C-alpha positions in Angstrom: 0.0 0.0 0.0 2.9 2.4 0.8 4.5 1.8 -2.6 1.2 2.3 -4.5 0.5 5.4 -2.4 4.0 6.8 -3.4 3.4 6.0 -7.1 0.0 7.6 -7.1 1.3 10.7 -5.4 4.1 10.9 -7.9 1.9 10.4 -10.9 -0.7 13.0 -9.7 2.1 15.6 -9.0 4.1 15.1 -12.1 1.1 14.6 -14.4 -0.6 17.8 -13.2 2.6 19.8 -13.7 3.2 18.5 -17.2 -0.4 19.2 -18.2 -0.2 22.8 -16.8 3.1 23.4 -18.6 1.8 22.1 -22.0 -1.5 23.9 -21.6 0.5 27.1 -21.3 2.0 26.4 -24.7 -1.4 25.3 -26.1 -3.5 28.2 -24.9 -1.0 30.9 -26.1 -0.5 29.1 -29.5 -4.3 29.1 -30.0 -4.4 32.8 -28.9 -1.7 33.6 -31.5 -3.6 31.7 -34.2 -1.2 28.8 -34.5 -2.8 25.4 -35.4 -2.2 22.7 -32.8 -2.1 19.2 -34.1 -1.5 17.2 -31.0 -1.4 17.6 -27.2 0.4 14.7 -25.5 0.9 13.9 -21.9 3.9 11.6 -21.9 6.5 10.9 -24.6 7.1 8.2 -27.1 4.4 5.8 -28.5 0.8 7.0 -28.2 -1.3 4.5 -26.2 -4.6 6.4 -26.2 -5.9 9.4 -28.1 -9.0 11.3 -29.2 -9.6 14.2 -31.6 -12.0 17.0 -30.8 -12.2 20.8 -31.0 -12.4 23.1 -34.1 -9.0 22.0 -35.4 -9.6 18.3 -34.5 -6.5 18.5 -32.2 -5.4 15.0 -31.1 -5.3 14.7 -27.3 -3.1 11.8 -26.4 -1.5 9.9 -23.6 1.9 8.4 -24.5 3.8 5.5 -23.0 6.7 7.3 -21.2 5.2 9.2 -18.3 8.0 11.8 -18.0 7.2 15.0 -19.8 4.8 15.9 -22.6 4.6 18.0 -25.7 2.4 20.2 -27.9 2.8 19.5 -31.6 2.0 22.5 -33.8 1.8 22.9 -37.6 5.5 23.4 -38.3 7.2 23.4 -41.8 10.4 22.2 -40.2 9.0 19.0 -39.0 6.4 17.9 -41.6 5.5 18.1 -45.3 3.3 21.1 -45.7 3.0 20.9 -49.5 -0.6 19.8 -49.2 -1.6 22.3 -46.6 -4.1 24.9 -47.6 -3.0 28.6 -47.9 -5.4 29.4 -45.1 -3.8 26.9 -42.7 -0.3 27.9 -43.8 -1.0 31.3 -42.3 -1.3 29.4 -39.0 2.0 27.6 -39.4 4.4 28.2 -36.4 7.5 29.4 -38.2 5.6 31.9 -40.2 4.5 33.8 -37.1 6.4 36.9 -35.9 9.3 36.3 -33.6 7.4 37.9 -30.7 4.5 35.5 -31.1 7.0 32.5 -31.1 8.6 33.9 -28.0 5.2 34.2 -26.3 4.3 30.6 -27.2 7.5 29.1 -26.0 7.7 31.1 -22.8 4.1 30.3 -21.9 5.0 26.8 -20.6 7.4 27.8 -17.9 5.3 30.8 -17.0 2.3 28.5 -16.5 4.4 26.6 -14.0 5.3 29.8 -12.2 1.7 30.9 -12.2 0.6 27.5 -10.7 3.2 27.9 -7.9 2.0 31.4 -7.1 -1.7 30.3 -6.9 -0.8 27.2 -4.8 1.2 29.3 -2.4 -1.5 32.0 -2.3 -4.1 29.4 -1.5 -2.0 27.8 1.2 -1.1 31.2 2.8 -4.8 32.2 2.7 -6.1 29.0 4.2 -3.4 28.9 6.8 -2.1 26.1 9.1 -1.1 25.7 12.7 2.7 25.8 12.7 5.4 26.2 15.4 6.4 29.7 16.1 10.1 30.7 15.7 10.8 30.6 19.4 14.3 29.6 20.3 15.3 26.9 22.8 18.2 27.5 25.2 21.3 28.3 23.1 24.5 26.4 23.5 27.7 28.3 24.0 30.3 28.5 21.2 27.6 28.7 18.5 26.9 31.6 16.1 23.5 32.2 17.7 25.1 32.5 21.2 27.8 34.8 19.9 25.1 37.0 18.3 23.4 37.4 21.7 20.7 34.7 21.7 20.3 32.9 25.0 17.0 31.1 24.6 13.2 31.8 24.8 13.5 34.6 22.3 10.9 34.9 19.6 12.4 35.7 16.2 10.0 38.1 14.4 12.1 39.0 11.3 15.2 38.0 9.3 17.0 40.7 7.4 14.0 43.0 7.7 11.5 40.4 6.4 8.8 39.3 8.9 8.6 35.6 9.9 5.6 34.1 11.7 6.6 30.4 11.7 9.6 28.1 12.2 9.5 27.1 8.5 9.6 30.8 7.4 12.7 31.3 9.7 14.4 28.2 8.1 13.7 29.6 4.6 15.0 33.1 5.3 18.2 31.8 7.0 18.7 29.4 4.1 18.7 32.3 1.7 21.3 34.0 3.9 23.5 30.9 3.9 23.3 30.6 0.1 24.2 34.3 -0.2 27.0 33.9 2.3 25.6 36.8 4.2 24.9 37.4 7.9 21.4 37.0 9.2 20.0 40.1 11.0 17.4 38.8 13.5 14.7 40.9 15.1 13.8 39.2 18.4 11.3 39.7 21.2 12.6 38.8 24.6 10.7 38.3 27.9 11.3 41.1 30.3 12.3 39.6 33.7 11.8 42.9 35.4 8.9 43.9 37.6 7.1 45.6 34.7 7.0 42.4 32.7 6.2 42.6 29.0 8.6 42.1 26.1 11.9 43.7 25.1 12.6 44.2 21.4 16.1 43.7 20.1 18.1 43.1 16.9 21.1 40.8 16.7 23.3 39.9 13.8 24.3 36.2 13.4 27.1 35.0 11.2 26.3 32.2 8.8 29.9 31.4 8.0 29.8 28.2 10.0 27.3 26.6 7.6 28.3 25.6 4.1 25.8 25.3 1.2 26.3 21.5 1.3 24.9 21.6 4.9 21.5 22.8 3.8 20.1 19.3 3.5 20.7 18.8 7.2 19.9 20.7 10.4 21.6 23.9 9.4 19.7 26.0 12.0 20.9 23.6 14.7 24.5 24.0 13.5 24.1 27.7 14.0 22.8 27.1 17.5 19.1 27.8 16.8 16.7 25.0 17.9 13.0 25.0 18.3 11.8 25.6 21.8 9.7 22.7 22.9 7.0 24.8 24.5 6.2 25.8 28.1 6.2 23.3 30.9 2.5 22.5 30.7 1.6 19.3 32.6 -0.4 16.8 30.6 -1.5 14.0 32.9 -0.6 13.9 36.6 -0.3 10.2 37.3 -2.1 8.8 40.4 -0.2 8.3 43.6 2.9 9.9 42.3 4.8 12.7 44.0 3.2 15.3 41.7 -0.4 14.4 42.6 0.5 14.1 46.3 1.9 17.6 46.2 -1.2 19.0 44.6 -0.3 19.3 40.9 -3.1 19.1 38.5 -3.5 18.4 34.7 -2.9 21.6 32.7 -0.8 23.3 35.3 1.9 25.6 33.8 5.2 25.5 35.7 7.0 28.9 35.5 9.8 28.5 38.1 11.5 26.0 40.4 13.1 27.3 43.6 12.7 30.8 42.3 14.6 30.1 39.0 12.6 30.6 35.8 11.7 27.5 33.8 11.9 28.3 30.1 10.3 25.2 28.7 9.4 21.6 29.2 13.0 20.4 28.7 14.3 22.7 31.4 11.6 21.5 33.8 12.6 17.9 33.2 16.3 18.7 33.6 15.7 20.4 37.0 13.4 17.7 38.4 15.8 14.9 37.1 18.7 16.5 38.9 17.0 16.6 42.3 16.1 13.0 43.4 14.9 13.1 47.1 15.3 16.9 47.3 12.3 19.1 48.0 11.5 21.6 45.2 9.3 24.7 45.3 7.3 24.8 42.1 5.5 28.0 41.1 3.1 28.3 38.2 -0.3 29.2 36.8 -3.5 27.2 37.1 -6.6 28.6 35.3 -4.9 32.0 35.2 -4.1 32.1 38.9 -0.7 31.8 40.6 0.0 28.8 42.7 3.0 27.3 44.6 3.5 23.7 45.7 6.4 21.8 47.3 7.2 18.4 45.7 10.0 15.9 46.4 11.0 13.8 43.3 11.4 10.2 44.1 14.7 8.5 43.1 14.7 6.2 40.1 17.5 4.3 38.3 18.1 5.2 34.7 21.0 4.0 32.5 23.3 3.5 35.5 22.5 6.8 37.3 19.8 8.0 39.7 17.3 10.7 38.6 14.3 12.4 40.1 10.8 11.8 38.9 7.4 13.2 40.0 5.3 11.1 37.7 3.7 13.6 35.4 3.4 13.6 31.6 4.5 16.6 29.5 3.2 16.8 25.9 6.2 19.0 24.9 4.1 20.8 22.3 5.9 23.8 20.9 4.2 27.2 20.8 1.9 27.2 17.8 0.4 29.9 15.6 -2.2 30.0 12.8 -0.2 31.2 9.8 -2.8 32.8 7.4 -3.1 36.0 5.3 -5.9 37.8 3.6 -6.4 36.8 -0.1 -4.6 39.8 -1.7 -1.7 39.6 0.8 -1.5 35.9 0.3 -1.2 36.4 -3.5 1.6 38.8 -3.0 3.4 36.5 -0.6 2.9 33.6 -3.1 4.4 35.6 -5.9 7.4 36.6 -3.7 7.9 33.0 -2.5 7.9 31.8 -6.1 10.4 34.5 -7.1 12.7 33.8 -4.2 12.6 30.1 -4.8 13.4 30.6 -8.5 16.4 32.8 -7.7 17.6 30.3 -5.0 17.3 27.5 -7.6 19.5 29.4 -10.1 22.0 30.3 -7.4 22.3 26.6 -6.4 22.8 25.6 -10.0 25.5 28.2 -10.3 27.2 26.9 -7.2 27.1 23.4 -8.7 28.8 24.6 -11.9 31.7 26.3 -9.9 32.0 23.3 -7.5 30.7 24.9 -4.4 27.7 22.5 -4.2 27.9 18.8 -4.9 26.3 17.3 -8.0 24.8 14.8 -5.6 22.0 17.4 -5.1 20.7 16.7 -8.6 17.7 14.4 -8.1 15.7 12.2 -10.5 12.2 10.7 -10.6 12.9 8.1 -7.8 13.8 10.8 -5.3 10.9 13.0 -6.5 8.5 10.1 -6.1 9.8 9.4 -2.6 9.2 13.0 -1.5 5.8 13.0 -3.2 4.8 10.0 -1.2 6.1 11.4 2.1 4.5 14.8 1.7 1.2 13.2 0.7 1.3 11.1 3.8 1.9 14.2 6.0 -1.2 16.0 4.6 -2.6 18.1 1.8 -0.7 21.3 3.0 2.7 19.6 2.7 1.8 17.9 -0.6 0.6 21.0 -2.3 3.7 22.9 -1.1 5.8 20.1 -2.6 3.9 20.4 -5.9 4.5 24.2 -5.9 8.2 23.8 -5.4 8.5 21.1 -8.1 6.5 23.4 -10.4 9.0 26.2 -9.8 11.9 23.8 -10.5 10.3 22.7 -13.7 9.8 26.3 -14.8 13.4 27.3 -14.0 14.9 24.2 -15.6 12.9 24.7 -18.8 14.2 28.3 -19.0 17.8 27.3 -19.0 19.5 28.2 -22.3 20.0 24.6 -23.3 19.0 23.7 -26.9 15.8 21.4 -27.0 14.5 23.2 -23.9 12.2 26.2 -23.9 15.1 28.3 -22.8 17.2 27.3 -25.7 14.5 28.2 -28.2 14.1 31.6 -26.4 17.8 32.1 -26.8 17.5 31.5 -30.6 14.6 33.9 -30.9 16.4 36.5 -28.8 19.3 36.3 -31.2 16.8 36.6 -34.1 15.5 39.8 -32.5 19.0 41.2 -32.2 20.3 40.2 -35.7 17.1 40.5 -37.6 17.3 37.0 -39.0 16.9 33.4 -37.7 20.0 31.4 -36.8 21.3 29.1 -39.6 19.8 25.6 -39.7 23.3 24.0 -39.5 24.1 25.9 -36.3 20.7 24.9 -34.9 21.2 21.3 -35.7 24.6 21.2 -34.0 23.2 23.0 -31.0 20.3 20.5 -30.9 22.7 17.6 -30.7 24.7 19.3 -28.0 21.6 20.0 -26.0 20.5 16.4 -26.2 23.9 15.4 -24.9 23.7 17.8 -22.0 20.2 16.6 -21.0 21.2 12.9 -21.3 24.2 13.6 -19.0 22.1 15.3 -16.4 19.5 12.5 -16.5 22.2 9.9 -16.0 23.7 11.9 -13.0 20.2 12.2 -11.6 19.4 8.5 -11.9 22.8 7.6 -10.5 22.2 9.8 -7.4 18.7 8.3 -7.0 20.1 4.8 -7.0 22.9 5.7 -4.6 20.3 7.2 -2.2 18.1 4.1 -2.6 20.9 1.7 -1.8 22.7 3.6 0.9 
């Protein structure tokens, strides 16, 4: 069932992206008056087709599920001697260079538009996500040297607001790729009698993280870890020291022996370190302050003795509903798509100069694996995955490699500059070179997929 689920998630994701891409070409071709002969999902031999529409366009499914194409009336690819003069006006190469540019660019642009709409829908709908609150920061880390100590809420990175932990990860990732410091706006709890929050800005170096580390816990390497949430008691077990002391389900522990308790992990650490020792616990119960004295009982654990009071802690991090009004969500979706596109190009550039390993190139096996995993998590994660893959597809198709949309756009751009199309011989040589480049990239991707699968 897991394998079938993964395959289905992969087919739905890739199939929808291919259809959207090719529909971009198709719609603009029709808008420009070009006759479309075939719309195929998949490559190679046709296994199913039907003709309909004013031009009796053939809508087909082909045997190889990777990719698709739109076949237009094109004098370079077919015999047009029997074509009527009326249809010849609708032949692709007879169109102005600007129309040809529009038709070719429409595929990648459709992928970018899909990503914008998906992100906008997700931002508008919203989801409960962990807030970017920082756990206690270890010394000798970039975060500690910047001035973070723990329990700070990060509200912006390099001037751009962040609401969630994932947004924090994204903004810091961009700083790492750019080899730039991350300026963090933080909100600290004020320990003074007036309470409230203190606003501060710190600058954290990202030099300790290489681009190759971005696949792992790069925030943790910088010293930033997600705070596990306040010390909120889940279930107080019967006849344990906690219940005997008067603790109740839902109590929030704020201090032990007068020392603040930042989160659930700090609470566990203080209780574990005090077997047989009386502790004064202060906290909140239904909004009211309370204090109890509890003596943790001694318990053996991995060769040592620890204190336990027999209470359960859910350890749920602080959560926030991340949602935006529709117009703001659309703007955020467009910005996320733009930032992701630029980041993809930067990563490709770093691969070319050797700063990033070619192991990061992934093929259909890895994409299918991620499709299955994100679909298992939920619709929000799966749609986010589709949006990112749509962006990657759009960027890759715009690369100036012959046989890709970007290669054709390069030809037509040269035609605009020189006033004439490139010679057929040059185009044929470039075509063969482009096929060689694509085949090489596909072999590298498949090799990386197999290595990941085995090891």
